[in-house]
N, C-alpha and C positions, 0 to 999 in steps of 0.2 A: 500402539502405533500413533505418533503425533500427526494431527492434521490441524493446520492453522487457518483461521478465517482472515481474509483481507477485508478490513472494514474501514468505513469513513466515520471519523469521530471529530468532535470539537477538541482543539488542542488542550483546553482547560479540563477535560474529562480525565478521570483516573484511567490508568492502563486497562483495567478490567471493568470499566464503568460503562455508561451508556454509549451507544453508537447510533449513527444516523442510518447507515445502509451497509449491508454485506455485499461486496462486489466480486468475491471469489473465495477459493480455498487453495491451500498450498500443502502438499505432502512431500517432504524432503526425503523420505525413506524409500529405498528400492534401487533398482538398477538405474532408473532415471527419475528425476523429480516430476511430480504430477501437479499441474496447475489448472484449475478451472477458473476462468476469469471473464467477466463481463467487461470486455474492452471498451465498449461504447460508454458505459457508466463511468469507468475509470477516466476516460478522456474527458467526459462531461465535468467530473469533480475537479480535475486538474485545470480545466478551462475556466472554472469559477474561483480558482485560488487555492485549492487543496494542495498541501505540501507533503509528499510521501516521506516516510522515514528512509534511511539508507537501505535497509533490508527490502522494504516495499518497492523502492525505486529500482533496485536490482531485478526483482521479480517482474515488474512492469516492463522494464526495458527488455528483458529476455523474452518477453511475450509480445513484443511489437508495439507497445505503447510509447510514443516519443513524447518527450517534454523537456523543458529547461528546468534546471534546479534553482536554488536560492540565488540571489544576485551575486553572491561570492562563490557560487559553485558548490556550496556545502549543503548537507541535509541535516536537519536538526530534529532529533527525536522529540515527540510531543511532551514527554515528561522532563526534558532538560531545560525548558524555558523558565 
């Protein structure tokens, strides 16, 4: 059963490389998805400039973390820069 970690990382780090902090977990399997999220830490990282990927942005929004996206309204995956 897959369980994904929601992590904060530098955009220059490799996808499976070092990360700064784990802010939650996401389990998409089952009748309903299961998310454990430290909302306060997510809000903090966004307030200091963190940009979530499109997938992470969806998870954060569904769990009550409000934020604005990139200036053009797009989300850029860390590995596509």
